[in-house]
C-alpha positions as CSV (number, residue, x, y, z in Angstrom):
1,X,96.4,133.6,189.6
2,X,93.9,133.2,192.3
3,X,95.0,131.9,195.7
4,X,93.0,128.7,196.1
5,X,92.7,129.2,199.8
6,X,91.7,132.9,199.7
7,X,88.3,133.9,200.9
8,X,85.9,134.8,198.1
9,X,84.8,138.4,197.8
10,X,81.1,139.0,197.0
11,X,80.5,142.0,194.9
12,X,76.8,142.2,195.1
13,X,74.8,143.4,198.1
14,X,73.9,141.0,201.0
15,X,70.3,140.9,199.6
16,X,71.5,139.5,196.3
17,X,72.1,136.1,197.8
18,X,69.0,134.1,197.1
19,X,67.6,130.7,196.3
20,X,65.9,130.2,192.9
21,X,64.1,127.3,191.3
22,X,66.1,125.6,188.6
23,X,64.4,124.0,185.6
24,X,64.5,120.2,185.5
25,X,66.3,120.3,182.2
26,X,69.2,122.2,183.9
27,X,69.3,119.8,186.8
28,X,69.6,117.0,184.3
29,X,72.8,118.7,183.0
30,X,74.1,119.6,186.4
31,X,73.9,116.0,187.9
32,X,76.7,114.5,185.7
33,X,78.8,117.7,186.3
34,X,78.3,117.3,190.0
35,X,79.4,113.7,189.9
36,X,82.5,114.6,187.8
37,X,83.4,117.4,190.2
38,X,83.0,115.0,193.2
39,X,85.5,112.7,191.6
40,X,87.9,115.5,191.0
41,X,87.5,116.6,194.7
42,X,88.3,113.1,195.9
43,X,91.4,112.9,193.7
44,X,92.7,116.3,195.1
45,X,91.8,115.4,198.7
46,X,92.9,118.1,201.2
47,X,94.3,120.2,198.3
48,X,90.7,121.0,197.1
49,X,89.7,124.4,198.5
50,X,86.1,123.9,199.5
51,X,84.3,127.2,198.5
52,X,81.0,125.3,197.9
53,X,80.9,126.4,194.3
54,X,79.0,124.7,191.5
55,X,81.6,125.6,188.8
56,X,85.3,125.5,189.5
57,X,88.6,124.7,187.8
58,X,89.7,121.1,188.0
59,X,91.7,122.1,191.1
60,X,88.6,123.4,192.9
61,X,89.5,127.1,192.5
62,X,87.0,129.7,191.3
63,X,86.8,130.3,187.6
64,X,88.1,133.7,186.5
65,X,86.4,136.1,184.1
66,X,88.7,135.6,181.1
67,X,88.3,131.8,181.3
68,X,84.5,132.2,181.5
69,X,84.4,134.5,178.6
70,X,86.5,132.1,176.5
71,X,84.1,129.2,177.4
72,X,81.0,131.3,176.6
73,X,82.4,132.1,173.1
74,X,83.0,128.4,172.5
75,X,79.6,127.4,173.7
76,X,77.9,130.1,171.6
77,X,79.9,129.1,168.5
78,X,79.0,125.4,168.9
79,X,75.3,126.4,169.1
80,X,75.6,128.6,166.1
81,X,74.6,131.7,168.1
82,X,76.0,135.2,167.8
83,X,78.5,136.4,170.5
84,X,77.2,138.1,173.5
85,X,78.5,139.1,176.9
86,X,77.6,137.2,180.1
87,X,75.5,140.2,181.2
88,X,73.5,139.8,178.0
89,X,72.3,136.4,179.3
90,X,70.6,138.2,182.2
91,X,68.6,140.2,179.6
92,X,67.8,137.1,177.7
93,X,66.6,135.3,180.9
94,X,64.3,138.2,181.8
95,X,63.0,138.5,178.3
96,X,62.2,134.8,177.9
97,X,60.5,134.8,181.3
98,X,58.4,137.8,180.3
99,X,57.5,136.2,177.0
100,X,56.3,133.1,178.9
101,X,54.0,135.4,181.0
102,X,56.0,135.3,184.2
103,X,54.9,138.3,186.4
104,X,57.4,141.2,186.7
105,X,57.9,140.7,190.5
106,X,58.9,137.1,190.0
107,X,61.4,138.1,187.2
108,X,62.7,140.8,189.6
109,X,63.3,138.2,192.3
110,X,65.0,135.7,189.9
111,X,67.3,138.4,188.5
112,X,68.0,139.7,192.0
113,X,67.1,143.3,191.4
114,X,66.3,145.6,194.3
115,X,64.0,147.8,192.3
116,X,61.3,146.9,189.8
117,X,62.4,149.7,187.6
118,X,65.8,148.0,187.1
119,X,64.0,144.8,186.0
120,X,61.8,146.8,183.6
121,X,64.8,148.2,181.8
122,X,65.9,144.6,181.1
123,X,62.7,143.7,179.4
124,X,61.5,144.7,176.0
125,X,57.8,145.2,175.4
126,X,56.7,142.0,173.8
127,X,53.8,141.7,171.4
128,X,51.5,138.7,171.2
129,X,53.3,137.6,168.0
130,X,56.6,137.7,169.8
131,X,55.2,135.6,172.6
132,X,53.9,133.1,170.1
133,X,57.3,133.0,168.5
134,X,58.9,132.3,171.9
135,X,56.4,129.4,172.5
136,X,57.2,128.0,169.0
137,X,60.9,128.2,169.8
138,X,60.3,126.2,173.0
139,X,58.4,123.6,171.0
140,X,61.2,123.4,168.5
141,X,64.0,123.2,171.0
142,X,62.3,120.9,173.5
143,X,60.4,118.8,171.0
144,X,57.0,119.4,172.6
């Protein structure tokens, strides 16, 4: 069990801390979450450990890896998607960005890689047909 008042340990380099632009659709989902979390924080008062985290337990403590993995499995199952690990989502992010024509240096910055070669490993070479398929997926999912 995590000590709710313990300092968080960052496992990445100091350079990995960064600000990134978040899609409007994500902000729309995060706003109700933030309001719910604010209510939980008010209910717990001084017992809420303020780590300035977006996602926490209902007690304000950091989420642990096993809990996140269970939640990911539930989310993927509900969406009818095959199981993957959290790290696989980084690969998906990079691949989707590449399919949308985002330049490699921008993808590198979003993924937080120090070396362009690391980012390149994440991305598969995408044909025009695959890019077209990705655009069609966007159209189907977003109703555009």
